[in-house]
BALUMDREN-450190 format. One line per field, with one value per residue (C-alpha): residue in three letters; x, y, z. Coordinates in nm, 2 decimals, padded with zeros to 4 digits. Layout:
N
lumza <- c(Ala_...);
x <- c(X_...);
y <- c(Y_...);
z <- c(Z_...);
// end
This chain:
620
lumza <- c(Met_Glu_Lys_Phe_Arg_Arg_Gly_Phe_Phe_Arg_Ile_Asn_Gln_Met_Arg_Phe_Phe_Pro_Phe_Thr_Lys_Asn_Gly_Trp_Arg_Lys_Pro_Leu_Leu_Leu_Val_Ala_Leu_Pro_Leu_Leu_Ser_Thr_Gly_Asn_Pro_Ala_Ser_Gly_Ala_Ser_Ala_Asp_Trp_Asn_Glu_Lys_Thr_Ile_Arg_Asp_Asn_Leu_Arg_Leu_Val_Ala_Lys_Trp_Gln_Ala_Glu_His_Pro_Lys_Lys_Arg_Ser_Pro_Leu_His_Trp_Ala_Cys_Gly_Ala_Phe_Tyr_Ser_Gly_Leu_Ala_Gln_Tyr_Gly_Leu_Ala_Val_Pro_Glu_Gly_Pro_Gly_Leu_Pro_Leu_Leu_Arg_Lys_Val_Gly_Glu_Gly_Gln_Gln_Trp_Lys_Thr_Leu_Lys_Arg_His_Tyr_His_Ala_Asp_Asp_His_Ala_Val_Gly_His_Ala_Trp_Met_Glu_Met_Ala_Met_Glu_Asp_Gly_Asn_Pro_Ala_Ala_Ala_Glu_Lys_Ile_Arg_Ala_Val_Leu_Asp_Gly_Val_Met_Asn_Arg_Pro_Ser_Ser_Ala_Ser_Leu_Gln_Phe_Gly_Thr_Pro_Gly_Cys_Gln_Asp_Arg_Trp_Ser_Trp_Ser_Asp_Ala_Leu_Phe_Met_Ser_Pro_Pro_Val_Phe_Val_Lys_Leu_Ala_Ala_Tyr_Thr_Gly_Asn_Thr_Arg_Tyr_Leu_Glu_Phe_Met_Asp_Arg_Glu_Tyr_Lys_Leu_Thr_Cys_Gly_Tyr_Leu_Phe_Asp_Arg_Lys_Glu_Gly_Leu_Phe_Phe_Arg_Asp_Ser_Arg_Tyr_Phe_Thr_Ile_Pro_Ala_Ala_Asn_Gly_Lys_Lys_Met_Phe_Trp_Ser_Arg_Gly_Asn_Gly_Trp_Val_Ile_Ala_Gly_Leu_Pro_Leu_Ile_Leu_Gln_Asp_Met_Pro_Ala_Asp_Trp_Pro_Ser_Arg_Pro_Phe_Tyr_Val_Asp_Leu_Leu_Lys_Arg_Leu_Ala_Ala_Ala_Leu_Lys_Lys_Cys_Gln_Ser_Pro_Asp_Gly_Ser_Trp_His_Ala_Ser_Leu_Leu_Asp_Pro_Glu_Glu_Pro_Pro_Leu_Lys_Glu_Met_Ser_Gly_Thr_Leu_Phe_Ile_Met_Tyr_Gly_Met_Leu_Trp_Gly_Val_Asn_Gln_Gly_Tyr_Leu_Asp_Ala_Asp_Glu_Tyr_Leu_Pro_Val_Ile_Arg_Arg_Ala_Trp_Lys_Ala_Ala_Cys_Asp_Ser_Val_Asn_Ala_Glu_Gly_Ala_Leu_Gly_Trp_Val_Gln_Pro_Ile_Ala_Asp_Lys_Pro_Gly_His_Tyr_Ser_Gly_Glu_Asp_Thr_Glu_Ala_Tyr_Gly_Ala_Gly_Ala_Tyr_Leu_Met_Ala_Gly_Thr_Glu_Leu_Arg_Lys_Tyr_Val_Ile_Gly_Arg_Ser_His_Pro_Gln_Lys_Lys_Thr_Val_Thr_Val_Thr_Asn_Pro_Leu_Asn_Thr_Phe_Arg_Pro_Gly_Glu_Thr_Val_Ser_Val_Pro_Trp_Pro_Ser_Gly_Val_Ser_Gly_Asn_Thr_Ala_Ala_Leu_Arg_Val_Phe_Asp_Val_Arg_His_Gly_Arg_Val_Ile_Pro_His_Gln_Leu_Ala_Asp_Thr_Asp_Glu_Asp_Gly_Arg_Lys_Asp_Thr_Leu_Phe_Phe_Gln_Gly_Asn_Phe_Arg_Pro_Gly_Thr_Val_Arg_Asp_Phe_Trp_Ile_Leu_Asn_Asp_Ser_Ser_Leu_Lys_Ala_Ala_Pro_Ser_Ala_Asp_Val_Cys_Phe_Ser_Arg_Ala_Val_Pro_Glu_Arg_Leu_Asp_Asp_Phe_Ala_Trp_Glu_Asn_Asp_Val_Thr_Ala_His_Arg_Ile_Tyr_Gly_Pro_Ala_Val_Ala_Arg_Pro_Ala_Pro_Ala_Gly_Glu_Gly_Leu_Val_Ser_Ser_Gly_Thr_Asp_Val_Trp_Ser_Lys_Tyr_Pro_Gly_Val_Pro_Val_Ile_Asn_Glu_Phe_Tyr_Lys_Lys_Gly_Asp_Tyr_His_Arg_Asp_His_Gly_Ser_Gly_Leu_Asp_Met_Tyr_Asn_Val_Gly_Pro_Gly_Arg_Gly_Cys_Gly_Gly_Ile_Ala_Ala_Phe_Arg_Asp_Gly_Lys_Pro_His_Val_Ser_Gly_Asn_Trp_Ser_Ser_Ala_Arg_Thr_Leu_Tyr_Ser_Thr_Val_Arg_Ser_Arg_Pro_Pro_Leu_Lys_Trp_Val_Met_Arg_Arg_Gly_Thr_Trp_Ala_Ala_Ala_Tyr_Ala_Trp_Arg_Arg_Arg_Gly_Gly);
x <- c(15.67_15.84_15.90_15.93_16.24_16.24_16.52_16.69_16.87_17.20_17.22_17.51_17.44_17.26_16.92_16.67_16.32_16.18_15.94_15.58_15.37_15.25_15.57_15.75_15.66_15.73_16.10_16.21_16.44_16.32_16.68_16.75_16.53_16.77_17.03_16.81_16.79_17.17_17.47_17.44_17.74_17.76_17.52_17.67_17.35_17.24_16.86_16.88_16.61_16.82_16.86_17.24_17.23_16.95_17.11_17.44_17.25_17.08_17.41_17.57_17.29_17.26_17.63_17.67_17.38_17.49_17.83_17.70_17.45_17.34_17.37_17.04_16.92_16.94_16.57_16.46_16.18_16.41_16.63_16.32_16.22_16.57_16.55_16.22_16.40_16.71_16.49_16.33_16.67_16.82_16.55_16.57_16.95_17.05_17.42_17.42_17.48_17.12_17.04_17.38_17.34_16.99_17.09_17.38_17.17_16.88_17.10_17.29_16.97_16.83_16.53_16.39_16.18_16.20_15.99_15.69_15.48_15.17_15.36_15.35_15.70_15.85_15.68_15.87_16.16_15.91_15.88_16.23_16.22_15.92_16.07_16.38_16.17_16.00_16.31_16.55_16.30_16.41_16.14_16.35_16.32_15.94_15.91_15.95_15.75_15.48_15.47_15.44_15.15_14.98_14.99_14.84_14.55_14.49_14.45_14.36_14.38_14.05_14.22_14.10_14.26_14.27_14.63_14.77_14.51_14.62_14.72_14.65_14.98_14.89_14.67_14.74_14.65_14.90_14.96_15.31_15.17_14.99_15.33_15.50_15.26_14.98_15.22_15.37_15.02_14.97_15.30_15.23_14.90_15.09_15.35_15.11_14.79_14.60_14.35_14.31_14.60_14.42_14.10_14.27_14.46_14.14_13.95_14.23_14.33_13.98_13.92_14.24_14.16_13.81_13.96_14.26_14.17_14.03_13.78_13.76_14.13_14.21_14.50_14.58_14.63_14.94_14.73_14.43_14.62_14.63_14.25_14.27_14.63_14.66_14.97_15.13_14.93_14.60_14.53_14.50_14.83_14.91_15.26_15.43_15.61_15.30_15.12_15.42_15.41_15.05_15.09_15.42_15.25_14.97_15.19_15.34_14.98_14.85_15.14_15.08_14.71_14.51_14.36_14.01_14.03_13.69_13.84_14.12_13.92_13.92_14.30_14.32_14.07_14.26_14.58_14.41_14.25_14.57_14.78_14.54_14.55_14.93_14.99_14.83_15.08_15.40_15.63_15.79_16.13_15.98_15.97_15.69_15.78_15.72_15.38_15.17_14.93_15.19_15.51_15.67_15.66_15.96_16.03_16.26_16.25_16.21_16.33_16.18_15.82_15.90_16.05_15.78_15.52_15.70_15.72_15.35_15.27_15.51_15.39_15.04_15.15_15.33_15.02_14.79_14.60_14.73_14.74_15.10_15.05_14.92_15.17_15.50_15.58_15.52_15.74_16.02_16.04_16.05_16.33_16.53_16.49_16.59_16.90_17.01_17.00_17.25_17.61_17.91_17.96_17.60_17.45_17.09_17.04_16.74_16.58_16.38_16.50_16.26_15.96_15.58_15.51_15.70_16.03_16.39_16.64_16.91_17.10_17.33_17.06_17.04_16.84_16.81_16.44_16.53_16.77_16.51_16.26_16.52_16.58_16.21_16.14_16.45_16.38_16.03_16.17_16.42_16.13_15.94_16.24_16.31_15.94_15.94_16.26_16.11_15.79_15.80_15.81_15.57_15.39_15.32_15.06_15.07_14.80_14.82_14.46_14.55_14.54_14.89_15.24_15.41_15.79_16.01_15.72_15.82_15.63_15.63_15.54_15.49_15.76_15.64_15.82_15.86_16.05_16.39_16.66_16.95_16.84_17.15_16.99_16.66_16.57_16.28_16.20_16.01_15.80_15.71_16.07_16.21_16.48_16.60_16.55_16.70_16.52_16.57_16.45_16.40_16.31_16.06_15.94_16.29_16.21_16.52_16.33_16.30_15.94_15.91_16.03_16.08_16.13_16.05_15.91_15.76_15.39_15.19_14.83_14.57_14.82_14.86_15.21_15.35_15.67_15.82_15.99_16.26_16.52_16.80_17.16_17.23_17.05_17.28_17.17_17.07_17.32_17.19_17.25_17.34_17.04_16.97_17.21_17.20_17.43_17.49_17.78_17.93_18.24_18.02_17.85_17.60_17.44_17.22_17.22_17.04_17.01_16.85_16.95_16.81_16.84_17.01_16.90_17.03_16.90_17.08_17.19_17.27_17.63_17.56_17.31_17.59_17.73_18.05_18.32_18.19_17.90_17.72_17.44_17.19_16.86_16.66_16.44_16.44_16.54_16.83_16.82_17.12_17.11_17.30_17.35_17.12_17.27_17.58_17.62_17.74_17.71_18.05_18.22_18.06_18.16_18.51_18.59_18.40_18.34_17.99_17.86_18.04_17.98_18.29_18.12_17.85_17.63_17.62_17.43_17.26_17.00_17.04_16.82_16.93_16.64_16.38_16.19_16.41_16.22_16.01_16.03_15.82_15.59_15.29_15.01_14.84_14.60_14.69_15.07_15.34_15.57_15.88_16.09_16.46_16.74_16.73_16.84_16.87_16.86_16.81_16.83_16.55_16.64_16.75_16.54_16.60_16.77_16.98_17.30_17.22_17.08_16.78_16.48_16.54_16.36_16.45_16.36_16.34_16.46_16.25_15.98_16.02_15.69_15.45_15.15_14.88_14.74_14.37_14.18_13.89_13.59_13.46);
y <- c(03.29_03.45_03.25_03.40_03.36_03.43_03.58_03.90_04.17_04.34_04.69_04.88_04.82_04.49_04.64_04.36_04.37_04.03_03.85_03.76_03.51_03.79_03.99_04.26_04.39_04.75_04.79_04.70_05.00_05.32_05.45_05.19_05.36_05.61_05.35_05.14_05.39_05.46_05.25_05.21_05.32_05.67_05.72_05.69_05.81_06.17_06.23_06.54_06.54_06.59_06.35_06.28_06.23_05.98_05.80_05.77_05.63_05.37_05.26_05.24_05.02_04.80_04.73_04.65_04.41_04.23_04.18_04.05_03.78_03.55_03.17_03.09_03.00_03.29_03.19_03.25_03.50_03.73_03.75_03.79_04.10_04.24_04.17_04.36_04.67_04.59_04.57_04.91_05.07_04.91_05.02_05.37_05.39_05.15_05.24_05.12_04.77_04.67_04.52_04.34_04.18_04.06_03.92_03.74_03.58_03.50_03.33_03.15_03.01_02.95_03.18_02.90_02.92_02.70_02.39_02.49_02.58_02.69_02.88_03.26_03.31_03.10_03.33_03.64_03.60_03.62_04.00_04.05_03.76_03.91_04.26_04.12_03.92_04.24_04.47_04.24_04.06_03.74_03.48_03.24_03.47_03.42_03.06_02.88_03.12_03.11_02.73_02.74_02.99_02.81_02.49_02.68_02.82_02.49_02.31_02.58_02.50_02.50_02.50_02.71_03.05_02.98_02.97_02.64_02.43_02.17_02.34_02.69_02.81_02.69_03.00_03.36_03.31_03.56_03.93_03.88_03.67_03.98_04.12_03.79_03.65_03.88_04.12_03.82_03.72_04.08_04.09_03.77_03.91_04.21_03.99_03.74_03.95_03.67_03.82_03.48_03.57_03.89_03.71_03.45_03.72_03.92_03.63_03.52_03.87_03.97_03.66_03.73_04.09_04.01_03.77_03.96_04.32_04.49_04.75_04.93_04.99_05.00_04.76_04.39_04.12_03.92_03.59_03.45_03.36_03.73_03.77_03.68_03.75_04.11_04.33_04.37_04.68_04.49_04.65_04.46_04.33_04.47_04.41_04.69_04.47_04.27_04.58_04.71_04.40_04.48_04.85_04.79_04.52_04.75_04.97_04.66_04.54_04.88_04.98_04.69_04.65_04.78_05.12_05.00_04.67_04.65_04.59_04.85_05.09_04.82_04.83_05.21_05.24_04.98_05.19_05.50_05.33_05.16_05.47_05.67_05.42_05.38_05.75_05.76_05.50_05.67_05.72_06.06_05.92_05.90_05.52_05.27_05.05_04.67_04.68_04.95_05.01_04.94_05.12_05.01_04.65_04.70_05.08_05.07_05.19_04.91_04.98_04.71_04.80_05.17_05.16_04.94_05.17_05.48_05.33_05.26_05.61_05.79_05.59_05.70_06.06_06.04_05.89_06.15_05.90_06.05_06.42_06.55_06.81_06.55_06.27_06.43_06.54_06.17_06.05_06.30_06.19_05.82_05.88_06.06_05.77_05.53_05.72_05.75_05.37_05.32_05.30_05.43_05.10_05.09_04.84_04.92_04.84_04.82_04.55_04.29_03.94_03.69_03.68_03.69_03.95_04.21_04.07_04.15_04.33_04.60_04.85_04.58_04.36_04.37_04.17_04.15_04.25_04.56_04.67_04.59_04.81_05.09_05.06_05.07_05.37_05.56_05.50_05.63_05.93_06.01_06.01_06.26_06.49_06.50_06.59_06.85_07.02_07.05_07.26_07.35_06.99_06.88_06.55_06.31_06.05_05.73_05.46_05.11_05.02_04.67_04.36_04.27_04.36_04.59_04.61_04.86_05.07_05.40_05.71_06.02_06.36_06.67_06.92_07.28_07.51_07.79_07.58_07.72_07.65_07.41_07.08_06.92_06.95_06.79_06.48_06.24_06.09_05.76_05.82_05.45_05.34_05.67_05.70_05.92_05.73_05.78_06.02_06.19_06.51_06.46_06.66_06.42_06.64_06.76_07.13_07.20_07.22_06.96_06.87_06.53_06.39_06.02_05.79_05.43_05.23_04.89_04.91_04.66_04.58_04.85_05.07_05.44_05.57_05.92_06.06_06.40_06.63_06.81_07.07_06.98_06.89_06.80_06.47_06.24_06.17_05.82_05.61_05.53_05.16_05.06_04.84_04.92_05.00_05.04_05.16_05.14_04.91_05.03_04.81_04.50_04.59_04.84_04.63_04.80_04.63_04.69_04.51_04.52_04.33_03.99_03.98_04.14_04.19_04.32_04.41_04.43_04.75_04.85_04.74_04.37_04.38_04.46_04.17_04.00_04.09_04.43_04.27_03.94_03.99_03.95_04.12_04.08_04.28_03.99_04.05_03.85_03.75_03.68_03.48_03.63_03.60_03.84_04.18_04.13_04.38_04.19_04.41_04.58_04.26_04.05_04.29_04.34_03.97_03.90_03.54_03.55_03.22_03.05_03.12_03.27_03.32_03.58_03.44_03.38_03.43_03.09_03.21_03.19_03.45_03.49_03.62_03.49_03.68_03.58_03.66_03.91_04.15_04.38_04.25_04.39_04.15_04.16_03.90_03.69_03.69_03.86_04.10_04.19_04.50_04.52_04.61_04.94_05.23_05.51_05.56_05.87_05.89_06.07_06.04_05.80_05.70_05.68_05.34_05.36_05.49_05.69_05.61_05.40_05.54_05.57_05.60_05.35_05.37_05.05_04.99_04.88_04.62_04.28_04.33_04.61_04.65_04.90_05.02_05.02_05.23_05.06_05.23_05.18);
z <- c(-04.81_-04.52_-04.20_-03.86_-03.65_-03.28_-03.07_-02.97_-03.15_-03.05_-02.92_-02.78_-02.41_-02.36_-02.31_-02.40_-02.53_-02.42_-02.65_-02.57_-02.75_-02.98_-03.03_-02.82_-02.48_-02.38_-02.29_-01.94_-01.93_-02.09_-02.10_-02.37_-02.63_-02.76_-02.81_-03.04_-03.32_-03.33_-03.41_-03.79_-03.99_-04.13_-04.43_-04.78_-04.94_-04.96_-04.93_-05.17_-05.43_-05.75_-06.04_-06.01_-05.64_-05.67_-05.96_-05.76_-05.46_-05.68_-05.83_-05.48_-05.34_-05.65_-05.67_-05.30_-05.30_-05.62_-05.47_-05.13_-05.20_-04.93_-04.95_-05.12_-05.46_-05.71_-05.78_-05.42_-05.38_-05.18_-05.49_-05.71_-05.52_-05.57_-05.94_-05.95_-05.83_-06.04_-06.35_-06.28_-06.21_-06.52_-06.75_-06.62_-06.63_-06.91_-06.88_-06.52_-06.38_-06.36_-06.70_-06.74_-06.40_-06.48_-06.81_-06.65_-06.37_-06.60_-06.86_-06.59_-06.44_-06.79_-06.69_-06.47_-06.15_-05.85_-05.84_-05.63_-05.94_-05.75_-05.48_-05.54_-05.39_-05.68_-05.93_-05.81_-06.04_-06.32_-06.28_-06.41_-06.66_-06.83_-06.84_-07.00_-07.25_-07.36_-07.34_-07.52_-07.75_-07.58_-07.59_-07.39_-07.08_-07.09_-07.19_-06.85_-06.63_-06.90_-06.88_-06.50_-06.50_-06.78_-06.57_-06.27_-06.48_-06.65_-06.32_-06.07_-05.70_-05.50_-05.16_-04.87_-04.81_-04.44_-04.35_-04.23_-04.40_-04.67_-05.00_-04.88_-05.01_-05.36_-05.36_-05.26_-04.89_-04.75_-04.83_-04.96_-05.25_-05.39_-05.48_-05.59_-05.84_-05.98_-06.17_-06.36_-06.48_-06.60_-06.78_-06.95_-07.07_-07.20_-07.37_-07.53_-07.57_-07.40_-07.16_-06.99_-06.76_-06.65_-06.59_-06.37_-06.18_-06.13_-05.98_-05.74_-05.64_-05.54_-05.34_-05.14_-05.10_-04.98_-04.73_-04.58_-04.63_-04.31_-04.45_-04.12_-04.08_-04.46_-04.40_-04.48_-04.23_-04.32_-04.32_-04.15_-03.83_-03.74_-03.75_-03.38_-03.28_-03.16_-03.14_-02.80_-02.72_-02.79_-03.12_-03.45_-03.58_-03.92_-04.04_-04.23_-04.48_-04.54_-04.64_-04.82_-05.05_-05.14_-05.22_-05.41_-05.62_-05.73_-05.96_-06.12_-06.20_-06.31_-06.53_-06.77_-06.74_-07.04_-06.97_-07.05_-06.85_-06.66_-06.32_-06.34_-06.12_-05.84_-05.82_-05.84_-05.56_-05.35_-05.40_-05.28_-04.97_-04.87_-04.91_-04.70_-04.42_-04.43_-04.43_-04.08_-03.96_-04.05_-03.75_-03.66_-03.78_-04.13_-04.14_-04.09_-03.80_-03.82_-03.64_-03.80_-03.51_-03.24_-03.34_-03.01_-03.13_-03.17_-03.16_-03.46_-03.82_-04.07_-04.42_-04.64_-04.54_-04.55_-04.90_-05.05_-04.91_-05.03_-05.38_-05.40_-05.28_-05.51_-05.81_-05.72_-05.71_-06.04_-06.20_-06.06_-05.84_-05.51_-05.42_-05.44_-05.17_-04.93_-05.00_-05.09_-04.73_-04.63_-04.91_-04.83_-04.47_-04.58_-04.83_-04.56_-04.32_-04.60_-04.71_-04.35_-04.33_-04.62_-04.51_-04.70_-04.89_-05.01_-04.76_-04.66_-04.29_-04.06_-04.28_-04.08_-04.18_-04.34_-04.12_-04.11_-03.84_-03.64_-03.51_-03.43_-03.64_-03.62_-03.82_-03.94_-04.09_-04.47_-04.72_-05.09_-05.09_-04.89_-05.16_-05.43_-05.25_-05.24_-05.61_-05.69_-05.46_-05.58_-05.95_-05.91_-05.71_-05.99_-06.24_-06.02_-05.98_-06.36_-06.42_-06.15_-06.28_-06.63_-06.59_-06.96_-07.08_-07.36_-07.31_-07.60_-07.52_-07.72_-07.71_-07.83_-07.92_-08.03_-07.82_-07.90_-07.78_-08.03_-07.97_-08.14_-08.28_-08.43_-08.32_-08.54_-08.40_-08.62_-08.54_-08.55_-08.80_-08.55_-08.28_-08.22_-07.97_-07.92_-08.08_-07.94_-07.60_-07.71_-07.51_-07.53_-07.19_-07.17_-06.85_-06.79_-06.78_-06.65_-06.92_-07.20_-07.53_-07.88_-08.11_-08.45_-08.61_-08.98_-09.29_-09.45_-09.73_-09.83_-09.80_-09.59_-09.26_-08.98_-08.97_-08.78_-08.45_-08.44_-08.15_-08.06_-07.78_-07.68_-07.64_-07.43_-07.53_-07.46_-07.27_-07.27_-07.25_-07.19_-07.33_-07.23_-07.48_-07.28_-07.36_-07.11_-07.20_-06.83_-06.89_-07.08_-07.43_-07.51_-07.70_-08.05_-08.12_-08.48_-08.52_-08.89_-09.17_-09.54_-09.82_-10.19_-10.28_-10.61_-10.55_-10.60_-10.93_-10.78_-10.51_-10.26_-09.92_-09.59_-09.26_-08.91_-08.60_-08.73_-09.11_-09.41_-09.77_-10.10_-10.45_-10.78_-10.96_-11.31_-11.33_-11.27_-11.56_-11.81_-12.01_-11.89_-11.82_-11.71_-11.53_-11.50_-11.74_-11.45_-11.48_-11.16_-10.93_-10.68_-10.32_-10.17_-09.81_-09.59_-09.27_-08.98_-08.61_-08.42_-08.33_-08.55_-08.84_-09.15_-09.46_-09.45_-09.33_-09.61_-09.89_-09.74_-09.74_-10.07_-09.95_-09.80_-09.93_-09.64_-09.27_-09.11_-08.78_-08.84_-09.11_-09.48_-09.81_-09.86_-10.10_-10.48_-10.62_-10.98_-11.20_-10.95_-10.68_-10.39_-10.07_-10.27_-10.56_-10.77_-11.05_-11.23_-11.33_-11.67_-11.80_-11.50_-11.58_-11.37_-11.55_-11.35_-11.35_-11.41_-11.17_-10.98_-11.19_-10.94_-10.57_-10.35_-09.97_-09.79_-09.42_-09.16_-08.86_-08.49_-08.47_-08.78_-08.93_-09.24_-09.48_-09.40_-09.58_-09.95_-10.29_-10.56_-10.93_-11.11_-11.46_-11.77_-11.73_-11.90_-12.09_-12.16_-11.94_-11.86_-11.53_-11.51_-11.27_-11.11_-10.96_-10.61);
// end
């Protein structure tokens, strides 16, 4: 939770804005006003709307912030908000510094949270932890935040939402909390398939919304204290960052919420209402000042609120929830104000320090959550620019109808026979993450023509995902990781071996069936299994060394198959008895798939069966 600090800010010529009980008064000297919006270093971020410029800006801001942390716990909510932006940037630009930085800090902190298990602020790191759990297939990243939220649900707080009363911060009694905690519940529901997380989130969110949302103004009070505390001009006090937290949290909820979840329309409607109200509050300089209904309190642009608001609006435009013609001019002005606030080194200034209402700040003030908001807004803008610059793109929509998380699922799309052009320029763009992903065109029926497009993705329960098919070599092709590998091994008596990132297998060929010394006299259709360290390819290493029954640092063959079934093999049953086949006798590669080195998909023909049998066709 943000705490307010009183005081003054520095300007070039000691012109002061004195505090009142409720915030800032009008300036004593009007001549000071022009000085207050100047003095920040020259901008290092161009506001041009093109993909490379935006990508360069994101790297600049991410790198500066990562290299200039403040003296606080890496698990503090301010860092958590930075990690949220870092996760979105990293998923969009995997070759950038985002994902390595997240892995480093997550592993260094053992994917923990701080100790206030009911306090929403201490859930904020869970945004990034859950993204890394799903992106990397790393259950350790989800384990601790899951235990924390399970504890909250198992013993829910019944405290009042009235701020300042005992236990109020054990619930979402302030607007910031609607960014910090609810998205983590939704991501856990996506990861586990357990809708209990969604049900709890729904209930608590709607209670907070009903309490803090001013239906007349369409804005959120920061907390209940401000029901009666006005702004300096006598109007209601609505804090820009407080509302920014809410509108930025809504995309994080909606992007992982099942398309058919009953309360989904509630969150979409809230996004529309909040965006419409905030649009009216934008200042002529393109930013949202700290006090939404009193932009003179103080008369300064404020970047954290501005960028969180911009992100929520732009996500709404990209999803088709908000009208592009109406909101893009608002977004363009906001991005210009934001880029003008980034200095040549990448520091984002004009960020109000930790607070709970409008306060003091200057062009020299930076904070991790401000950089996080910049990364979120910029990543969403890059996605918009890529889509706009490819009007001929084709969209493939994929639905996961199951109530389970499906990582690494392969999608196959029929490829028209008449399609021509430079296939080297073909790109598949994952719209959710904003990145180019590996793909492959394959000839699956061996007629000499490419007929199927393959790509892969992680699909959360009940979600609908779009992928764009682009023809643009200016977008860097996605690196294809060697996750899967297979090959015939004639040098080891005709073995055939294959592996993925977690396990390896082999089956036996014709040469090993020959009597010694030419072979080993082994007749077996069993499948051998080799233990290995995740992500480490072992097949070529094992066969090169020839000593794979001992672990030399990457795994070993600890399974004695012989004539048995191993981890599985082919058999036909007759009269209740299994009859196994012999070794494989021939192999033919069909095609490789998107995450493999050729060959991966193959056809094997087995040798003679150990006993005669007959297939029987059954009716029905």
